[in-house]
PLY file of the C-alpha trace (Angstrom):
ply
format ascii 1.0
element vertex 131
property float x
property float y
property float z
element edge 130
property int vertex1
property int vertex2
end_header
-39.44 -5.05 -4.96
-38.23 -1.62 -5.23
-34.75 -2.67 -3.84
-34.57 -5.50 -6.55
-35.22 -2.90 -9.36
-32.76 -0.42 -8.07
-29.99 -3.19 -7.94
-30.93 -4.10 -11.76
-30.94 -0.32 -12.67
-27.38 0.10 -11.04
-25.90 -3.08 -12.56
-27.16 -1.83 -16.15
-25.54 1.50 -15.57
-22.14 -0.18 -14.75
-22.38 -2.46 -17.51
-22.94 0.58 -19.75
-20.36 2.59 -18.44
-17.59 -0.55 -18.76
-18.52 -1.36 -22.03
-19.47 1.97 -23.81
-17.09 1.32 -26.66
-18.92 -0.12 -29.66
-17.55 -3.74 -30.01
-17.67 -3.55 -33.77
-14.82 -1.14 -33.46
-12.60 -4.18 -33.27
-13.46 -5.10 -36.78
-11.88 -1.94 -37.73
-8.69 -2.57 -35.80
-8.75 -6.02 -37.54
-9.00 -4.30 -40.76
-6.00 -1.96 -40.20
-3.89 -4.70 -38.75
-4.84 -6.82 -41.72
-3.57 -4.37 -44.20
-0.25 -4.17 -42.17
0.13 -7.85 -41.94
-0.38 -8.28 -45.67
1.79 -5.36 -46.49
4.73 -6.71 -44.16
4.41 -10.25 -44.94
4.56 -9.25 -48.72
7.60 -7.19 -47.85
8.92 -10.08 -46.10
8.67 -12.43 -48.54
9.63 -10.63 -51.69
11.96 -7.71 -50.64
13.43 -8.56 -47.40
16.88 -9.88 -47.70
18.65 -9.89 -44.47
22.50 -10.51 -44.39
22.06 -13.45 -41.65
18.92 -15.59 -43.21
17.98 -16.38 -39.67
16.45 -13.02 -39.56
14.23 -14.22 -42.46
12.76 -16.80 -40.05
12.16 -14.07 -37.30
10.34 -11.91 -39.82
8.11 -14.99 -40.73
7.37 -15.79 -37.06
6.30 -12.10 -36.68
4.22 -12.19 -39.98
2.45 -15.60 -38.84
1.46 -14.20 -35.18
0.25 -11.17 -36.80
-1.81 -12.83 -39.41
-3.37 -15.15 -36.91
-4.36 -12.92 -34.09
-5.59 -10.13 -36.71
-8.14 -12.76 -37.75
-8.94 -13.62 -33.99
-9.48 -10.01 -33.62
-12.83 -10.30 -35.89
-14.26 -12.53 -33.23
-13.77 -9.77 -30.63
-17.24 -8.41 -30.86
-18.98 -11.64 -29.99
-16.84 -12.49 -27.04
-18.15 -12.00 -23.68
-15.57 -9.00 -22.95
-14.67 -7.70 -26.50
-12.51 -4.97 -25.23
-10.39 -7.20 -22.98
-9.95 -9.82 -25.68
-9.44 -7.26 -28.70
-7.26 -4.87 -26.24
-4.85 -7.92 -25.50
-5.04 -9.09 -28.73
-3.80 -5.74 -30.30
-1.35 -5.19 -27.44
0.18 -8.63 -28.37
0.46 -7.86 -32.20
2.07 -4.66 -31.50
4.55 -5.94 -28.77
5.43 -9.44 -29.87
5.08 -8.97 -33.89
6.23 -5.50 -33.87
9.38 -6.33 -32.03
10.11 -9.34 -34.21
9.77 -7.09 -37.08
12.10 -4.56 -35.52
14.62 -7.23 -34.67
14.50 -8.81 -37.98
14.98 -5.78 -40.11
17.69 -4.20 -37.80
19.14 -7.82 -37.71
19.77 -7.06 -33.98
18.56 -9.05 -31.21
18.94 -6.40 -28.55
15.70 -5.08 -29.32
13.84 -8.61 -28.51
13.14 -7.81 -24.70
9.68 -6.58 -24.79
8.37 -9.62 -27.14
7.88 -11.89 -24.25
5.13 -9.20 -22.89
3.17 -9.59 -26.13
3.30 -13.33 -25.66
1.91 -12.97 -22.59
-0.89 -10.64 -23.77
-1.50 -13.11 -26.45
-2.17 -15.52 -23.65
-4.17 -13.10 -21.53
-6.38 -12.70 -24.52
-7.07 -16.13 -25.18
-7.27 -17.08 -21.50
-10.08 -14.01 -21.26
-12.23 -16.28 -23.09
-12.63 -18.64 -20.17
-14.38 -15.80 -18.01
0 1
1 2
2 3
3 4
4 5
5 6
6 7
7 8
8 9
9 10
10 11
11 12
12 13
13 14
14 15
15 16
16 17
17 18
18 19
19 20
20 21
21 22
22 23
23 24
24 25
25 26
26 27
27 28
28 29
29 30
30 31
31 32
32 33
33 34
34 35
35 36
36 37
37 38
38 39
39 40
40 41
41 42
42 43
43 44
44 45
45 46
46 47
47 48
48 49
49 50
50 51
51 52
52 53
53 54
54 55
55 56
56 57
57 58
58 59
59 60
60 61
61 62
62 63
63 64
64 65
65 66
66 67
67 68
68 69
69 70
70 71
71 72
72 73
73 74
74 75
75 76
76 77
77 78
78 79
79 80
80 81
81 82
82 83
83 84
84 85
85 86
86 87
87 88
88 89
89 90
90 91
91 92
92 93
93 94
94 95
95 96
96 97
97 98
98 99
99 100
100 101
101 102
102 103
103 104
104 105
105 106
106 107
107 108
108 109
109 110
110 111
111 112
112 113
113 114
114 115
115 116
116 117
117 118
118 119
119 120
120 121
121 122
122 123
123 124
124 125
125 126
126 127
127 128
128 129
129 130
């Protein structure tokens, strides 16, 4: 019986060490991201006037993915691995949406190389819900 209790204690220590960050922090990250998404979306809809109108669509795509994945961040605390899910979503927002905003604003696709990594982060976040 003593070995079983020691194993349970060890497992609890490992769990507390790996998830020491309060999962509700993701609500704050979602709040910051939501404010940014709203501001950038508003800018894109009312102020952004690119010379090449195709970049307006790029901005719209950035804004859409930013909003959708910000909303998903609200669910991070109730997932099995909140820090994995929240971290990957946040990484995806920064890399994918951030790159798209940059490409659109500068009207230069040479900055688009990092966007696929953000897409993979989004895929990883959603896939993390399977485990």
